[in-house]
C-alpha positions as CSV (number, residue, x, y, z in Angstrom):
1,X,40.9,3.9,47.5
2,X,43.0,6.7,47.3
3,X,43.4,7.9,43.7
4,X,46.2,10.0,42.8
5,X,44.9,13.1,41.1
6,X,47.7,13.6,39.0
7,X,47.9,11.6,35.9
8,X,49.7,8.5,35.3
9,X,53.3,8.5,34.2
10,X,55.7,5.7,33.7
11,X,56.3,3.0,31.3
12,X,53.7,0.2,31.6
13,X,53.5,-3.4,30.1
14,X,51.6,-1.5,26.9
15,X,54.6,0.9,26.6
16,X,57.0,-2.3,26.0
17,X,54.4,-3.8,23.5
18,X,54.6,-0.6,21.6
19,X,57.9,0.7,21.3
20,X,60.2,-2.5,22.0
21,X,63.7,-2.8,23.4
22,X,64.0,1.0,22.2
23,X,62.2,1.9,25.5
24,X,64.1,0.1,27.7
25,X,67.2,1.8,26.0
26,X,66.5,4.8,26.7
27,X,65.4,5.9,23.0
28,X,61.9,6.4,23.9
29,X,62.2,9.4,26.6
30,X,65.6,10.8,24.3
31,X,65.9,14.5,24.6
32,X,66.1,16.8,21.4
33,X,69.3,18.7,22.0
34,X,71.2,16.4,19.6
35,X,70.6,14.4,16.0
36,X,69.1,16.0,12.9
37,X,67.4,19.0,12.7
38,X,67.7,22.9,11.3
39,X,69.4,26.1,11.8
40,X,68.2,29.5,10.8
41,X,69.9,31.6,8.2
42,X,69.2,35.2,7.2
43,X,68.9,36.1,3.2
44,X,71.1,39.5,2.8
45,X,68.7,41.1,0.3
46,X,65.1,40.6,1.9
47,X,66.3,40.2,5.6
48,X,64.0,36.8,5.8
49,X,64.9,34.0,7.9
50,X,65.0,30.5,6.4
51,X,65.6,26.8,7.8
52,X,68.8,25.4,6.8
53,X,69.1,21.5,7.6
54,X,71.7,20.3,9.8
55,X,72.3,16.8,11.4
56,X,72.5,17.9,15.4
57,X,68.6,18.2,16.3
58,X,65.5,16.6,15.9
59,X,61.9,18.1,15.7
60,X,60.1,17.5,19.0
61,X,56.7,15.8,18.2
62,X,53.9,18.0,19.2
63,X,52.2,16.6,22.6
64,X,48.7,15.3,21.9
65,X,47.9,14.1,25.2
66,X,45.0,14.9,27.2
67,X,42.9,14.0,30.4
68,X,39.8,13.6,32.0
69,X,38.9,13.8,35.5
70,X,35.8,11.4,36.9
71,X,35.3,10.2,40.3
72,X,36.1,7.5,41.8
73,X,39.2,7.3,39.3
74,X,40.6,10.6,39.4
75,X,42.3,12.3,36.6
76,X,43.5,9.8,33.9
77,X,46.0,11.1,31.0
78,X,45.5,9.6,27.3
79,X,47.9,10.1,24.5
80,X,45.3,9.3,22.2
81,X,41.9,8.7,21.9
82,X,41.2,4.5,23.3
83,X,40.4,2.2,20.2
84,X,39.6,-0.8,21.8
85,X,37.1,-0.2,24.8
86,X,36.3,-2.9,27.9
87,X,32.7,-2.2,29.3
88,X,30.9,-4.0,31.9
89,X,27.8,-2.6,32.2
90,X,25.5,-1.7,29.7
91,X,25.5,2.6,30.3
92,X,29.0,2.5,29.4
93,X,28.4,0.4,26.1
94,X,25.4,2.5,25.4
95,X,27.5,5.6,25.7
96,X,30.2,4.2,23.3
97,X,27.4,3.2,20.7
98,X,26.3,6.9,21.0
99,X,29.4,8.1,20.2
100,X,29.8,5.8,17.0
101,X,32.0,3.4,18.8
102,X,29.5,0.4,19.3
103,X,31.9,-1.8,17.4
104,X,35.0,-0.8,19.4
105,X,33.3,-2.4,22.5
106,X,34.7,-5.7,23.2
107,X,32.8,-6.7,26.3
108,X,29.3,-6.1,27.9
109,X,27.3,-7.4,30.9
110,X,25.0,-10.0,29.5
111,X,25.8,-9.7,25.4
112,X,22.9,-11.7,24.2
113,X,20.4,-10.3,26.5
114,X,21.6,-6.7,25.9
115,X,22.2,-7.1,22.3
116,X,18.8,-8.3,22.1
117,X,17.4,-5.2,23.9
118,X,19.4,-2.6,22.0
119,X,18.0,-4.0,18.7
120,X,14.6,-3.6,19.7
121,X,15.5,0.1,19.6
122,X,17.8,0.5,17.1
123,X,15.0,-0.9,14.4
124,X,13.6,2.9,14.5
125,X,16.9,4.2,14.0
126,X,17.7,4.3,10.1
127,X,21.2,2.8,9.3
128,X,22.3,2.2,13.1
129,X,23.1,-1.3,14.0
130,X,24.5,-2.8,17.1
131,X,26.1,-6.4,17.0
132,X,27.2,-7.5,20.8
133,X,26.1,-11.0,21.0
134,X,29.3,-12.7,20.6
135,X,31.1,-10.5,22.9
136,X,32.8,-11.2,26.0
137,X,30.3,-11.6,29.2
138,X,31.7,-9.3,31.7
139,X,29.3,-9.3,34.7
140,X,32.1,-11.7,36.3
141,X,35.1,-10.6,34.6
142,X,38.6,-11.8,35.3
143,X,42.2,-9.8,35.4
144,X,43.4,-12.7,33.4
145,X,40.6,-11.9,30.3
146,X,41.7,-8.3,30.7
147,X,45.0,-9.1,29.3
148,X,43.8,-11.4,27.0
149,X,41.4,-8.2,25.7
150,X,44.1,-5.6,26.0
151,X,41.7,-3.0,25.7
152,X,42.6,0.7,25.2
153,X,40.3,1.8,28.2
154,X,38.2,-0.1,30.9
155,X,34.7,2.0,31.0
156,X,34.0,0.1,34.2
157,X,33.5,1.2,37.8
158,X,36.6,0.0,40.2
159,X,34.8,0.3,43.1
160,X,32.4,-1.8,42.0
161,X,34.8,-4.2,40.2
162,X,36.8,-4.8,43.6
163,X,33.5,-5.9,45.2
164,X,33.9,-9.3,42.5
165,X,34.9,-12.1,44.9
166,X,38.1,-12.9,43.0
167,X,39.3,-9.1,42.9
168,X,41.0,-6.9,45.6
169,X,42.7,-3.5,45.4
170,X,46.4,-5.0,44.0
171,X,44.2,-6.3,41.0
172,X,42.6,-2.8,40.4
173,X,46.0,-0.8,40.9
174,X,47.7,-3.9,38.3
175,X,45.2,-3.6,35.5
176,X,45.3,0.3,36.0
177,X,49.3,0.2,35.7
178,X,49.7,-2.6,33.2
179,X,46.8,-2.9,30.8
180,X,44.8,0.6,30.6
181,X,43.3,2.9,32.9
182,X,39.7,2.5,34.5
183,X,37.1,5.0,33.5
184,X,33.6,4.3,34.5
185,X,31.2,5.1,37.4
186,X,28.2,2.8,38.1
187,X,27.1,3.3,41.8
188,X,25.5,6.6,40.4
189,X,22.8,4.1,39.2
190,X,21.2,4.3,42.7
191,X,23.3,6.2,44.7
192,X,25.0,3.1,46.1
193,X,27.5,3.6,49.0
194,X,31.3,1.7,47.9
195,X,32.5,-1.0,49.9
196,X,34.9,-0.6,52.6
197,X,37.8,-1.6,50.3
198,X,37.4,1.3,48.6
199,X,38.3,4.1,51.1
200,X,38.6,7.6,48.9
201,X,35.7,10.0,48.2
202,X,33.0,8.7,45.6
203,X,30.9,11.4,43.7
204,X,27.6,10.5,41.7
205,X,27.1,11.4,38.0
206,X,23.5,12.2,36.4
207,X,23.6,9.7,33.0
208,X,24.4,12.7,30.7
209,X,26.9,14.2,33.1
210,X,28.9,10.8,32.8
211,X,28.2,10.6,29.3
212,X,30.1,14.3,28.8
213,X,33.0,12.4,30.6
214,X,33.5,9.3,28.0
215,X,32.9,11.9,25.1
216,X,35.8,13.7,26.5
217,X,37.6,10.0,26.7
218,X,37.0,9.1,23.2
219,X,37.1,12.4,21.9
220,X,33.8,12.9,20.3
221,X,32.4,16.0,22.2
222,X,30.4,17.2,19.0
223,X,28.5,13.8,19.1
224,X,27.5,14.7,22.6
225,X,26.4,18.2,22.4
226,X,24.6,17.1,19.1
227,X,22.4,14.4,21.3
228,X,22.4,16.3,24.4
229,X,20.5,19.5,22.2
230,X,18.2,16.5,21.0
231,X,17.7,15.4,25.0
232,X,17.0,19.0,26.3
233,X,14.4,19.5,23.4
234,X,12.8,16.3,24.8
235,X,12.8,17.5,28.1
236,X,11.7,21.0,27.2
237,X,8.4,19.5,25.5
238,X,7.9,17.3,28.5
239,X,8.3,19.9,30.9
240,X,5.8,22.3,28.7
241,X,3.3,19.9,28.5
242,X,3.1,18.1,31.5
243,X,-0.1,18.1,33.4
244,X,-0.7,19.1,36.8
245,X,0.3,17.3,40.1
246,X,-2.6,15.9,40.9
247,X,-3.3,14.6,37.4
248,X,-0.2,12.6,37.1
249,X,-0.3,8.7,37.9
250,X,1.2,6.5,40.9
251,X,3.7,4.4,39.3
252,X,5.4,1.2,40.3
253,X,8.3,-0.6,38.4
254,X,8.5,-4.3,38.2
255,X,10.7,-7.2,37.4
256,X,9.6,-10.7,37.4
257,X,11.3,-14.0,36.1
258,X,8.3,-15.9,37.0
259,X,5.3,-12.9,38.3
260,X,3.5,-15.7,40.5
261,X,6.6,-16.9,42.6
262,X,8.9,-13.6,42.8
263,X,8.5,-9.5,42.1
264,X,10.8,-7.3,42.7
265,X,9.8,-3.7,43.0
266,X,11.4,-0.5,42.4
267,X,10.3,3.0,43.6
268,X,10.2,5.8,40.9
269,X,11.7,8.9,42.5
270,X,14.9,7.7,44.1
271,X,18.2,9.2,42.6
272,X,20.1,7.8,40.2
273,X,20.2,7.4,36.6
274,X,18.4,4.0,36.1
275,X,15.1,6.1,36.7
276,X,16.4,9.5,34.8
277,X,13.8,8.4,32.0
278,X,11.1,8.5,34.8
279,X,11.9,11.3,37.1
280,X,11.6,13.9,34.7
281,X,7.7,13.1,34.7
282,X,7.0,13.5,38.2
283,X,4.7,10.4,38.9
284,X,3.4,9.4,42.2
285,X,5.7,6.7,44.0
286,X,2.6,4.2,44.4
287,X,4.6,2.8,47.5
288,X,5.0,6.4,49.1
289,X,8.4,5.5,50.7
290,X,6.7,2.2,52.2
291,X,9.3,-0.1,50.9
292,X,13.1,0.2,49.9
293,X,13.7,0.2,45.8
294,X,14.2,-3.1,45.1
295,X,12.0,-5.0,47.7
296,X,10.5,-8.4,47.1
297,X,6.9,-7.7,46.7
298,X,3.7,-9.8,46.2
299,X,0.3,-8.9,44.7
300,X,-1.3,-8.2,48.5
301,X,1.6,-5.7,48.9
302,X,0.5,-4.5,44.8
303,X,-2.9,-4.4,45.2
304,X,-2.4,-2.2,48.9
305,X,0.1,0.3,46.3
306,X,-2.7,0.4,43.8
307,X,-0.6,1.7,41.2
308,X,-2.1,3.4,38.4
309,X,0.7,2.1,35.8
310,X,2.6,-0.6,36.5
311,X,5.8,-0.9,34.3
312,X,7.8,-3.9,33.6
313,X,11.2,-4.5,33.1
314,X,12.7,-6.3,30.2
315,X,8.9,-6.0,28.7
316,X,10.7,-5.0,25.4
317,X,12.6,-8.2,25.2
318,X,11.5,-10.4,22.2
319,X,11.1,-13.5,24.3
320,X,8.9,-11.7,27.1
321,X,5.3,-11.8,26.4
322,X,3.6,-8.9,27.8
323,X,0.2,-10.4,27.0
324,X,1.1,-13.4,29.0
325,X,2.1,-11.2,31.8
326,X,-1.3,-9.1,31.7
327,X,-3.2,-12.3,31.4
328,X,-1.7,-13.7,34.9
329,X,-1.9,-10.4,36.7
330,X,-6.1,-10.2,35.1
331,X,-6.5,-14.2,36.2
332,X,-5.4,-13.5,39.5
333,X,-8.1,-12.8,42.1
334,X,-6.0,-10.4,43.9
335,X,-3.9,-8.6,41.2
336,X,-6.8,-8.2,39.1
337,X,-8.1,-5.6,41.4
338,X,-5.2,-3.2,41.0
339,X,-6.2,-0.3,39.2
340,X,-3.5,-0.3,36.6
341,X,-4.7,-4.0,35.8
342,X,-8.2,-2.9,35.8
343,X,-7.7,0.0,33.5
344,X,-5.1,-2.0,31.2
345,X,-2.2,0.4,31.6
346,X,0.3,-2.3,32.2
347,X,3.1,-1.5,30.0
348,X,6.9,-2.5,28.8
349,X,9.9,-0.9,29.9
350,X,13.6,-1.6,28.7
351,X,16.7,-1.4,30.3
352,X,17.7,0.0,33.9
353,X,21.4,0.6,33.0
354,X,20.4,2.9,30.0
355,X,22.8,4.6,27.8
356,X,21.6,8.1,26.0
357,X,19.9,6.7,23.1
358,X,17.7,4.2,25.3
359,X,17.3,7.3,27.4
360,X,15.9,9.1,24.7
361,X,13.5,6.4,23.6
362,X,12.5,5.7,27.3
363,X,11.6,9.5,28.1
364,X,9.3,9.1,24.9
365,X,7.7,5.8,26.0
366,X,7.0,7.0,29.6
367,X,5.5,10.4,28.5
368,X,2.9,8.1,26.9
369,X,2.7,5.4,29.1
370,X,2.0,8.3,31.5
371,X,0.1,10.5,29.7
372,X,-1.5,9.5,26.6
373,X,-3.8,12.6,26.2
374,X,-0.8,14.8,26.0
375,X,1.9,13.2,24.3
376,X,-0.2,10.3,22.3
377,X,-1.2,6.7,23.5
378,X,1.6,3.9,23.8
379,X,0.4,1.4,21.4
380,X,-0.1,-1.8,22.8
381,X,1.9,-4.5,21.8
382,X,3.1,-8.1,22.8
383,X,7.3,-7.4,23.1
384,X,8.9,-6.8,19.7
385,X,10.9,-4.1,18.5
386,X,9.9,-0.2,19.4
387,X,6.4,0.1,17.8
388,X,6.2,2.9,14.9
389,X,5.1,6.3,16.5
390,X,3.2,8.7,14.3
391,X,5.9,11.6,13.2
392,X,3.7,14.0,14.8
393,X,3.7,12.5,18.0
394,X,7.5,11.3,18.3
395,X,9.4,13.6,21.0
396,X,12.4,13.4,18.7
397,X,13.6,12.9,15.1
398,X,14.8,9.2,14.8
399,X,16.8,10.2,11.3
400,X,18.8,13.2,13.2
401,X,19.8,10.8,16.1
402,X,20.6,8.1,13.8
403,X,22.6,10.9,11.5
404,X,24.7,11.7,14.8
405,X,25.4,8.3,15.7
406,X,26.7,7.9,12.1
407,X,28.7,10.9,12.1
408,X,26.7,13.0,9.5
409,X,25.3,15.6,11.3
């Protein structure tokens, strides 16, 4: 899609709803050369100028519009910060949440799943709550539902939405023109290429680069800057205490609905924000480039890779038993030979489509799982909320982060 880099103008369906027939009659765009106003007069003694009311001019309201630019949507103009927020993937929902706008999200991919995932982490943030379980499930969103939701902004990547079977480029343009703009970037997750429907240039962003853009859209730059300072401190601590390269573990990231039947493996060094909580720790890729990220593997392939650490995606879910996963590996004659299994280094992870808050937690948990001697051991648990970490072993202040989200900083 070739996106015009100039701000969108023109009357949309939302304008008709907001202004009614006055817009059609020309009243919305009437000039300010007539009507009520004022004319200057000069005081004869002081020479000062004052304003005398007349009936011939109207005061021009101050223009509060602003624009934000991001690939692949180009430059998007906003008259005011959006109130209702549509999201398709949870890195965007997590950005709204981090900026104190979680309650304004009206759709999210897998609401119940991600609601429970987020609650595992917000349990450690005093006074912070999330409630997404009953929202519209937006993974297979429809154009008709977007009209019904009537959101002020769609934090979703149109270059990905157009890949859905029921969507084409005309639908993307229609939503942009008649409801509200798209503003999202999801292919940066793994630096995936857009499909042929999208012919424009596509730029990739880190999680926090995109977070800055979303903060500009929502007019929440101060929260963004405060959270960025927290992240910078976490990264500085990791860099300062990171062991030498030859002391870093080999790692594999797995997801499995049924580990005895189908295992999906993800490499840990690939670009994209899905691995942004792992790359700063610079672990070794257990597969050493022998598989593509997202490949289906078996126990024999895992034993050949022989990782020092196995990470299980969704291991933080309350319905996932890490003890059962560990027992399954230990009971299998092949898997039991893997170093990570023998040494008890099979750990949970949270979500790959992580927002900034989950990114902070997952940086901390990965540091503990990879280097317990430097960052404190990760507590062995069987699912459940993010464990209580002794204050002296925390990589960031929970109360401070909670205060930022709640706007009390």
